[in-house]
N, CA, C and O atoms as CSV, one atom per row, in Angstrom:
chain,resi,resn,atom,element,x,y,z
A,1,MET,N,N,-203.371,9.254,62.722
A,1,MET,CA,C,-203.576,10.674,62.641
A,1,MET,C,C,-203.043,11.133,61.286
A,1,MET,O,O,-201.949,10.734,60.887
A,2,THR,N,N,-203.792,11.954,60.584
A,2,THR,CA,C,-203.388,12.476,59.286
A,2,THR,C,C,-203.245,13.981,59.373
A,2,THR,O,O,-204.123,14.672,59.888
A,3,GLN,N,N,-202.123,14.486,58.862
A,3,GLN,CA,C,-201.896,15.915,58.818
A,3,GLN,C,C,-201.725,16.342,57.370
A,3,GLN,O,O,-201.249,15.573,56.535
A,4,VAL,N,N,-202.119,17.578,57.080
A,4,VAL,CA,C,-201.912,18.143,55.752
A,4,VAL,C,C,-200.850,19.218,55.875
A,4,VAL,O,O,-201.006,20.170,56.640
A,5,ALA,N,N,-199.776,19.068,55.127
A,5,ALA,CA,C,-198.673,20.027,55.171
A,5,ALA,C,C,-199.047,21.300,54.418
A,5,ALA,O,O,-200.082,21.358,53.755
A,6,ASP,N,N,-198.196,22.318,54.525
A,6,ASP,CA,C,-198.441,23.591,53.846
A,6,ASP,C,C,-198.530,23.425,52.339
A,6,ASP,O,O,-199.215,24.205,51.677
A,7,ASN,N,N,-197.851,22.425,51.780
A,7,ASN,CA,C,-197.875,22.219,50.337
A,7,ASN,C,C,-199.052,21.357,49.895
A,7,ASN,O,O,-199.150,21.014,48.717
A,8,GLY,N,N,-199.948,20.999,50.813
A,8,GLY,CA,C,-201.157,20.266,50.484
A,8,GLY,C,C,-201.006,18.761,50.470
A,8,GLY,O,O,-201.951,18.063,50.103
A,9,ILE,N,N,-199.849,18.228,50.856
A,9,ILE,CA,C,-199.616,16.789,50.845
A,9,ILE,C,C,-200.028,16.199,52.181
A,9,ILE,O,O,-199.633,16.689,53.239
A,10,LYS,N,N,-200.830,15.137,52.120
A,10,LYS,CA,C,-201.249,14.458,53.341
A,10,LYS,C,C,-200.144,13.544,53.828
A,10,LYS,O,O,-199.489,12.878,53.026
A,11,GLN,N,N,-199.931,13.505,55.131
A,11,GLN,CA,C,-198.933,12.624,55.725
A,11,GLN,C,C,-199.579,11.891,56.887
A,11,GLN,O,O,-200.105,12.515,57.808
A,12,ASP,N,N,-199.540,10.560,56.842
A,12,ASP,CA,C,-200.099,9.759,57.926
A,12,ASP,C,C,-199.055,9.617,59.032
A,12,ASP,O,O,-197.874,9.392,58.766
A,13,TYR,N,N,-199.508,9.750,60.258
A,13,TYR,CA,C,-198.650,9.596,61.419
A,13,TYR,C,C,-199.259,8.559,62.341
A,13,TYR,O,O,-200.477,8.390,62.382
A,14,TYR,N,N,-198.424,7.881,63.067
A,14,TYR,CA,C,-198.905,6.965,64.077
A,14,TYR,C,C,-198.137,7.230,65.364
A,14,TYR,O,O,-196.997,7.693,65.337
A,15,PHE,N,N,-198.763,6.938,66.467
A,15,PHE,CA,C,-198.147,7.186,67.764
A,15,PHE,C,C,-197.210,6.045,68.109
A,15,PHE,O,O,-197.580,4.875,68.006
A,16,VAL,N,N,-196.015,6.380,68.514
A,16,VAL,CA,C,-195.018,5.384,68.869
A,16,VAL,C,C,-194.884,5.342,70.385
A,16,VAL,O,O,-194.688,6.367,71.038
A,17,SER,N,N,-194.993,4.151,70.921
A,17,SER,CA,C,-194.805,3.985,72.354
A,17,SER,C,C,-193.628,3.050,72.566
A,17,SER,O,O,-193.590,1.946,72.022
A,18,SER,N,N,-192.681,3.496,73.352
A,18,SER,CA,C,-191.473,2.714,73.582
A,18,SER,C,C,-190.924,3.063,74.948
A,18,SER,O,O,-191.425,3.970,75.613
A,19,SER,N,N,-189.902,2.350,75.364
A,19,SER,CA,C,-189.283,2.663,76.645
A,19,SER,C,C,-188.376,3.885,76.531
A,19,SER,O,O,-187.951,4.435,77.546
A,20,ASP,N,N,-188.079,4.310,75.316
A,20,ASP,CA,C,-187.251,5.489,75.102
A,20,ASP,C,C,-187.976,6.718,75.637
A,20,ASP,O,O,-189.177,6.872,75.414
A,21,SER,N,N,-187.264,7.592,76.338
A,21,SER,CA,C,-187.916,8.732,76.982
A,21,SER,C,C,-188.540,9.679,75.965
A,21,SER,O,O,-189.602,10.241,76.232
A,22,MET,N,N,-187.911,9.873,74.805
A,22,MET,CA,C,-188.511,10.742,73.789
A,22,MET,C,C,-189.800,10.151,73.246
A,22,MET,O,O,-190.766,10.869,72.986
A,23,MET,N,N,-189.804,8.850,73.079
A,23,MET,CA,C,-190.990,8.203,72.556
A,23,MET,C,C,-192.126,8.266,73.581
A,23,MET,O,O,-193.291,8.415,73.211
A,24,ASP,N,N,-191.784,8.152,74.873
A,24,ASP,CA,C,-192.812,8.236,75.902
A,24,ASP,C,C,-193.384,9.635,76.015
A,24,ASP,O,O,-194.477,9.825,76.548
A,25,ALA,N,N,-192.651,10.609,75.518
A,25,ALA,CA,C,-193.130,11.980,75.588
A,25,ALA,C,C,-194.220,12.241,74.551
A,25,ALA,O,O,-194.773,13.340,74.512
A,26,GLY,N,N,-194.536,11.269,73.720
A,26,GLY,CA,C,-195.626,11.435,72.765
A,26,GLY,C,C,-195.186,11.907,71.403
A,26,GLY,O,O,-195.931,12.614,70.724
A,27,VAL,N,N,-193.998,11.536,70.988
A,27,VAL,CA,C,-193.502,11.934,69.675
A,27,VAL,C,C,-194.198,11.100,68.612
A,27,VAL,O,O,-194.255,9.876,68.722
A,28,CYS,N,N,-194.722,11.747,67.591
A,28,CYS,CA,C,-195.340,11.035,66.473
A,28,CYS,C,C,-194.292,10.847,65.385
A,28,CYS,O,O,-193.479,11.734,65.126
A,29,THR,N,N,-194.323,9.694,64.761
A,29,THR,CA,C,-193.369,9.341,63.730
A,29,THR,C,C,-194.118,9.116,62.423
A,29,THR,O,O,-195.202,8.532,62.437
A,30,PRO,N,N,-193.566,9.566,61.285
A,30,PRO,CA,C,-194.251,9.325,60.014
A,30,PRO,C,C,-194.393,7.835,59.728
A,30,PRO,O,O,-193.521,7.038,60.074
A,31,ASP,N,N,-195.493,7.475,59.097
A,31,ASP,CA,C,-195.741,6.086,58.734
A,31,ASP,C,C,-194.813,5.727,57.587
A,31,ASP,O,O,-194.937,6.283,56.495
A,32,LEU,N,N,-193.887,4.807,57.817
A,32,LEU,CA,C,-192.898,4.423,56.816
A,32,LEU,C,C,-193.236,3.064,56.227
A,32,LEU,O,O,-192.395,2.165,56.228
A,33,ASP,N,N,-194.438,2.903,55.731
A,33,ASP,CA,C,-194.872,1.642,55.156
A,33,ASP,C,C,-194.144,1.445,53.827
A,33,ASP,O,O,-194.393,2.179,52.870
A,34,TRP,N,N,-193.250,0.461,53.762
A,34,TRP,CA,C,-192.400,0.271,52.578
A,34,TRP,C,C,-193.199,-0.070,51.344
A,34,TRP,O,O,-192.744,0.215,50.237
A,35,ARG,N,N,-194.369,-0.666,51.480
A,35,ARG,CA,C,-195.153,-1.027,50.291
A,35,ARG,C,C,-195.620,0.199,49.534
A,35,ARG,O,O,-195.780,0.150,48.315
A,36,ASN,N,N,-195.842,1.304,50.242
A,36,ASN,CA,C,-196.257,2.533,49.580
A,36,ASN,C,C,-195.065,3.289,49.008
A,36,ASN,O,O,-195.238,4.120,48.117
A,37,ARG,N,N,-193.876,3.022,49.494
A,37,ARG,CA,C,-192.698,3.764,49.064
A,37,ARG,C,C,-191.936,3.062,47.944
A,37,ARG,O,O,-191.282,3.732,47.145
A,38,MET,N,N,-192.000,1.740,47.860
A,38,MET,CA,C,-191.201,0.990,46.900
A,38,MET,C,C,-192.036,0.570,45.693
A,38,MET,O,O,-192.501,-0.567,45.617
A,39,ASN,N,N,-192.222,1.481,44.765
A,39,ASN,CA,C,-192.903,1.150,43.519
A,39,ASN,C,C,-191.906,0.499,42.581
A,39,ASN,O,O,-190.710,0.785,42.634
A,40,HIS,N,N,-192.402,-0.374,41.726
A,40,HIS,CA,C,-191.513,-1.041,40.773
A,40,HIS,C,C,-190.933,-0.012,39.814
A,40,HIS,O,O,-191.654,0.819,39.262
A,41,ASN,N,N,-189.630,-0.078,39.627
A,41,ASN,CA,C,-188.983,0.821,38.681
A,41,ASN,C,C,-187.968,0.097,37.801
A,41,ASN,O,O,-187.173,0.738,37.114
A,42,VAL,N,N,-187.992,-1.243,37.819
A,42,VAL,CA,C,-187.081,-2.047,37.004
A,42,VAL,C,C,-187.915,-2.851,36.008
A,42,VAL,O,O,-188.773,-3.640,36.405
A,43,GLY,N,N,-187.661,-2.648,34.711
A,43,GLY,CA,C,-188.414,-3.330,33.665
A,43,GLY,C,C,-187.925,-4.747,33.415
A,43,GLY,O,O,-186.940,-5.195,34.003
A,44,THR,N,N,-188.636,-5.449,32.524
A,44,THR,CA,C,-188.353,-6.853,32.254
A,44,THR,C,C,-186.955,-7.057,31.656
A,44,THR,O,O,-186.203,-7.910,32.127
A,45,LEU,N,N,-186.607,-6.292,30.640
A,45,LEU,CA,C,-185.281,-6.423,30.029
A,45,LEU,C,C,-184.192,-6.089,31.049
A,45,LEU,O,O,-183.157,-6.753,31.103
A,46,ASP,N,N,-184.431,-5.068,31.846
A,46,ASP,CA,C,-183.491,-4.682,32.884
A,46,ASP,C,C,-183.322,-5.801,33.909
A,46,ASP,O,O,-182.213,-6.035,34.389
A,47,LYS,N,N,-184.406,-6.492,34.249
A,47,LYS,CA,C,-184.336,-7.615,35.189
A,47,LYS,C,C,-183.481,-8.753,34.631
A,47,LYS,O,O,-182.672,-9.343,35.348
A,48,VAL,N,N,-183.670,-9.056,33.343
A,48,VAL,CA,C,-182.895,-10.129,32.713
A,48,VAL,C,C,-181.408,-9.795,32.735
A,48,VAL,O,O,-180.586,-10.650,33.063
A,49,VAL,N,N,-181.059,-8.560,32.391
A,49,VAL,CA,C,-179.658,-8.137,32.395
A,49,VAL,C,C,-179.099,-8.204,33.810
A,49,VAL,O,O,-177.962,-8.636,34.003
A,50,ARG,N,N,-179.881,-7.783,34.804
A,50,ARG,CA,C,-179.417,-7.824,36.192
A,50,ARG,C,C,-179.181,-9.255,36.674
A,50,ARG,O,O,-178.221,-9.514,37.398
A,51,VAL,N,N,-180.044,-10.175,36.280
A,51,VAL,CA,C,-179.862,-11.578,36.675
A,51,VAL,C,C,-178.592,-12.138,36.055
A,51,VAL,O,O,-177.826,-12.826,36.731
A,52,ILE,N,N,-178.356,-11.850,34.770
A,52,ILE,CA,C,-177.150,-12.344,34.094
A,52,ILE,C,C,-175.895,-11.775,34.757
A,52,ILE,O,O,-174.949,-12.511,35.035
A,53,ILE,N,N,-175.890,-10.467,35.008
A,53,ILE,CA,C,-174.732,-9.836,35.647
A,53,ILE,C,C,-174.546,-10.361,37.071
A,53,ILE,O,O,-173.422,-10.627,37.495
A,54,GLY,N,N,-175.641,-10.509,37.801
A,54,GLY,CA,C,-175.558,-11.017,39.171
A,54,GLY,C,C,-174.996,-12.422,39.232
A,54,GLY,O,O,-174.148,-12.719,40.074
A,55,LEU,N,N,-175.466,-13.294,38.341
A,55,LEU,CA,C,-174.950,-14.663,38.320
A,55,LEU,C,C,-173.489,-14.708,37.887
A,55,LEU,O,O,-172.710,-15.510,38.402
A,56,ALA,N,N,-173.118,-13.847,36.943
A,56,ALA,CA,C,-171.721,-13.788,36.499
A,56,ALA,C,C,-170.816,-13.340,37.651
A,56,ALA,O,O,-169.737,-13.898,37.849
A,57,LEU,N,N,-171.256,-12.340,38.402
A,57,LEU,CA,C,-170.458,-11.883,39.540
A,57,LEU,C,C,-170.374,-12.948,40.629
A,57,LEU,O,O,-169.315,-13.151,41.222
A,58,LEU,N,N,-171.480,-13.623,40.890
A,58,LEU,CA,C,-171.465,-14.677,41.902
A,58,LEU,C,C,-170.567,-15.839,41.498
A,58,LEU,O,O,-169.992,-16.509,42.355
A,59,SER,N,N,-170.446,-16.078,40.202
A,59,SER,CA,C,-169.582,-17.175,39.745
A,59,SER,C,C,-168.109,-16.902,40.033
A,59,SER,O,O,-167.299,-17.828,40.049
A,60,LEU,N,N,-167.756,-15.629,40.263
A,60,LEU,CA,C,-166.370,-15.303,40.600
A,60,LEU,C,C,-165.934,-15.973,41.888
A,60,LEU,O,O,-164.745,-16.227,42.083
A,61,ILE,N,N,-166.883,-16.265,42.774
A,61,ILE,CA,C,-166.556,-16.942,44.032
A,61,ILE,C,C,-165.903,-18.297,43.749
A,61,ILE,O,O,-165.012,-18.726,44.482
A,62,TYR,N,N,-166.347,-18.963,42.688
A,62,TYR,CA,C,-165.826,-20.295,42.365
A,62,TYR,C,C,-164.599,-20.259,41.460
A,62,TYR,O,O,-163.774,-21.172,41.496
A,63,PHE,N,N,-164.475,-19.207,40.651
A,63,PHE,CA,C,-163.398,-19.172,39.668
A,63,PHE,C,C,-162.138,-18.454,40.130
A,63,PHE,O,O,-161.062,-18.692,39.580
A,64,LEU,N,N,-162.246,-17.585,41.125
A,64,LEU,CA,C,-161.076,-16.854,41.598
A,64,LEU,C,C,-160.532,-17.496,42.869
A,64,LEU,O,O,-161.249,-18.183,43.596
A,65,ASP,N,N,-159.266,-17.260,43.113
A,65,ASP,CA,C,-158.625,-17.790,44.318
A,65,ASP,C,C,-158.276,-16.645,45.262
A,65,ASP,O,O,-158.137,-15.496,44.842
A,66,GLY,N,N,-158.141,-16.972,46.514
A,66,GLY,CA,C,-157.742,-15.974,47.512
A,66,GLY,C,C,-158.923,-15.125,47.966
A,66,GLY,O,O,-160.087,-15.448,47.728
A,67,ASN,N,N,-158.578,-14.040,48.620
A,67,ASN,CA,C,-159.627,-13.169,49.175
A,67,ASN,C,C,-160.371,-12.373,48.119
A,67,ASN,O,O,-161.485,-11.915,48.372
A,68,ILE,N,N,-159.783,-12.196,46.938
A,68,ILE,CA,C,-160.435,-11.419,45.878
A,68,ILE,C,C,-161.726,-12.079,45.412
A,68,ILE,O,O,-162.597,-11.408,44.858
A,69,ARG,N,N,-161.861,-13.374,45.628
A,69,ARG,CA,C,-163.060,-14.063,45.162
A,69,ARG,C,C,-164.320,-13.577,45.863
A,69,ARG,O,O,-165.417,-13.707,45.320
A,70,TRP,N,N,-164.178,-13.021,47.061
A,70,TRP,CA,C,-165.358,-12.563,47.794
A,70,TRP,C,C,-165.969,-11.311,47.179
A,70,TRP,O,O,-167.070,-10.910,47.554
A,71,VAL,N,N,-165.269,-10.698,46.246
A,71,VAL,CA,C,-165.833,-9.577,45.498
A,71,VAL,C,C,-167.073,-10.047,44.736
A,71,VAL,O,O,-167.972,-9.255,44.452
A,72,GLY,N,N,-167.114,-11.325,44.411
A,72,GLY,CA,C,-168.257,-11.891,43.698
A,72,GLY,C,C,-169.566,-11.773,44.447
A,72,GLY,O,O,-170.634,-11.878,43.844
A,73,LEU,N,N,-169.504,-11.556,45.753
A,73,LEU,CA,C,-170.748,-11.391,46.529
A,73,LEU,C,C,-171.512,-10.124,46.148
A,73,LEU,O,O,-172.686,-9.978,46.490
A,74,ILE,N,N,-170.855,-9.218,45.450
A,74,ILE,CA,C,-171.545,-8.025,44.953
A,74,ILE,C,C,-172.669,-8.436,44.012
A,74,ILE,O,O,-173.618,-7.678,43.812
A,75,GLY,N,N,-172.572,-9.623,43.438
A,75,GLY,CA,C,-173.608,-10.125,42.543
A,75,GLY,C,C,-174.958,-10.296,43.204
A,75,GLY,O,O,-175.971,-10.412,42.514
A,76,VAL,N,N,-174.996,-10.314,44.515
A,76,VAL,CA,C,-176.278,-10.421,45.237
A,76,VAL,C,C,-177.121,-9.160,45.011
A,76,VAL,O,O,-178.349,-9.233,44.961
A,77,VAL,N,N,-176.466,-8.016,44.875
A,77,VAL,CA,C,-177.192,-6.749,44.720
A,77,VAL,C,C,-178.043,-6.735,43.446
A,77,VAL,O,O,-179.246,-6.488,43.537
A,78,PRO,N,N,-177.471,-6.990,42.258
A,78,PRO,CA,C,-178.329,-6.985,41.069
A,78,PRO,C,C,-179.375,-8.092,41.092
A,78,PRO,O,O,-180.468,-7.917,40.552
A,79,LEU,N,N,-179.059,-9.232,41.710
A,79,LEU,CA,C,-180.062,-10.299,41.812
A,79,LEU,C,C,-181.246,-9.863,42.662
A,79,LEU,O,O,-182.398,-10.098,42.295
A,80,MET,N,N,-180.969,-9.231,43.792
A,80,MET,CA,C,-182.054,-8.790,44.681
A,80,MET,C,C,-182.900,-7.690,44.039
A,80,MET,O,O,-184.125,-7.694,44.159
A,81,THR,N,N,-182.247,-6.752,43.360
A,81,THR,CA,C,-183.016,-5.687,42.715
A,81,THR,C,C,-183.870,-6.245,41.579
A,81,THR,O,O,-184.967,-5.748,41.321
A,82,ALA,N,N,-183.372,-7.270,40.908
A,82,ALA,CA,C,-184.165,-7.898,39.850
A,82,ALA,C,C,-185.357,-8.645,40.439
A,82,ALA,O,O,-186.463,-8.571,39.904
A,83,LEU,N,N,-185.135,-9.363,41.537
A,83,LEU,CA,C,-186.229,-10.114,42.155
A,83,LEU,C,C,-187.289,-9.197,42.760
A,83,LEU,O,O,-188.482,-9.495,42.688
A,84,MET,N,N,-186.860,-8.087,43.354
A,84,MET,CA,C,-187.810,-7.160,43.969
A,84,MET,C,C,-188.441,-6.224,42.950
A,84,MET,O,O,-189.529,-5.700,43.188
A,85,GLY,N,N,-187.781,-6.007,41.828
A,85,GLY,CA,C,-188.302,-5.083,40.827
A,85,GLY,C,C,-188.125,-3.636,41.227
A,85,GLY,O,O,-188.760,-2.748,40.657
A,86,PHE,N,N,-187.271,-3.393,42.195
A,86,PHE,CA,C,-187.045,-2.038,42.705
A,86,PHE,C,C,-185.563,-1.800,42.879
A,86,PHE,O,O,-184.866,-2.612,43.487
A,87,CYS,N,N,-185.078,-0.691,42.349
A,87,CYS,CA,C,-183.679,-0.310,42.494
A,87,CYS,C,C,-183.620,1.030,43.224
A,87,CYS,O,O,-184.130,2.027,42.712
A,88,PRO,N,N,-183.008,1.075,44.410
A,88,PRO,CA,C,-182.941,2.327,45.156
A,88,PRO,C,C,-182.216,3.444,44.403
A,88,PRO,O,O,-182.592,4.610,44.526
A,89,LEU,N,N,-181.188,3.110,43.629
A,89,LEU,CA,C,-180.492,4.143,42.859
A,89,LEU,C,C,-181.384,4.710,41.757
A,89,LEU,O,O,-181.349,5.911,41.487
A,90,TYR,N,N,-182.182,3.855,41.123
A,90,TYR,CA,C,-183.127,4.351,40.129
A,90,TYR,C,C,-184.119,5.310,40.773
A,90,TYR,O,O,-184.450,6.345,40.195
A,91,ALA,N,N,-184.592,4.970,41.965
A,91,ALA,CA,C,-185.537,5.843,42.671
A,91,ALA,C,C,-184.891,7.173,43.021
A,91,ALA,O,O,-185.535,8.219,42.934
A,92,LEU,N,N,-183.626,7.141,43.416
A,92,LEU,CA,C,-182.912,8.356,43.781
A,92,LEU,C,C,-182.778,9.308,42.596
A,92,LEU,O,O,-182.914,10.522,42.746
A,93,PHE,N,N,-182.510,8.746,41.419
A,93,PHE,CA,C,-182.314,9.572,40.229
A,93,PHE,C,C,-183.571,9.705,39.365
A,93,PHE,O,O,-183.530,10.346,38.314
A,94,GLY,N,N,-184.677,9.112,39.792
A,94,GLY,CA,C,-185.936,9.236,39.050
A,94,GLY,C,C,-185.982,8.417,37.773
A,94,GLY,O,O,-186.718,8.765,36.849
A,95,ILE,N,N,-185.220,7.348,37.699
A,95,ILE,CA,C,-185.188,6.497,36.513
A,95,ILE,C,C,-186.227,5.397,36.665
A,95,ILE,O,O,-186.418,4.859,37.756
A,96,ARG,N,N,-186.893,5.069,35.575
A,96,ARG,CA,C,-187.901,4.005,35.575
A,96,ARG,C,C,-187.829,3.284,34.233
A,96,ARG,O,O,-188.044,3.899,33.188
A,97,THR,N,N,-187.527,1.977,34.250
A,97,THR,CA,C,-187.406,1.226,33.010
A,97,THR,C,C,-188.603,0.294,32.792
A,97,THR,O,O,-188.614,-0.470,31.827
A,98,CYS,N,N,-189.585,0.343,33.652
A,98,CYS,CA,C,-190.777,-0.483,33.458
A,98,CYS,C,C,-191.924,0.413,32.994
A,98,CYS,O,O,-191.935,1.610,33.281
A,99,PRO,N,N,-192.884,-0.165,32.280
A,99,PRO,CA,C,-194.005,0.642,31.786
A,99,PRO,C,C,-194.905,1.094,32.929
A,99,PRO,O,O,-195.059,0.402,33.935
A,100,LEU,N,N,-195.495,2.273,32.748
A,100,LEU,CA,C,-196.427,2.799,33.748
A,100,LEU,C,C,-197.735,2.037,33.679
A,100,LEU,O,O,-198.154,1.603,32.607
A,101,LYS,N,N,-198.384,1.875,34.835
A,101,LYS,CA,C,-199.667,1.175,34.875
A,101,LYS,C,C,-200.802,2.088,34.503
A,101,LYS,O,O,-201.957,1.662,34.485
C-alpha cells in the first residue's frame, strides 16, 4: 500500500501480521528496506584511512595487557563502515565523502 503524505512524499507500507495484539488489529508499518536507506557516503580515501585506523586499534588487543586491551575491539567499527561504504554518523550529519553518481 502506498500513501502520499501532506508534503507530497510517497511512503510504502506493508501489512504486518503477528501474534502481537496490536499487529493483529491491522497496524501498518512503514517499509524499512535498508537497501533504500543506506546509500554509500564513505569515499575511497576515507575507506583507506578507516581500514588503517581499524587495524591499528585491533592490534591493541595483542600489544596491551590486562582488560584495557579490549578497547582495541573499537577497531571493528571503522573496519565495518569501510567495508559497507556507509557511516551512520555521516548520514546523521549529512556528510558525504564519495562522489555523487
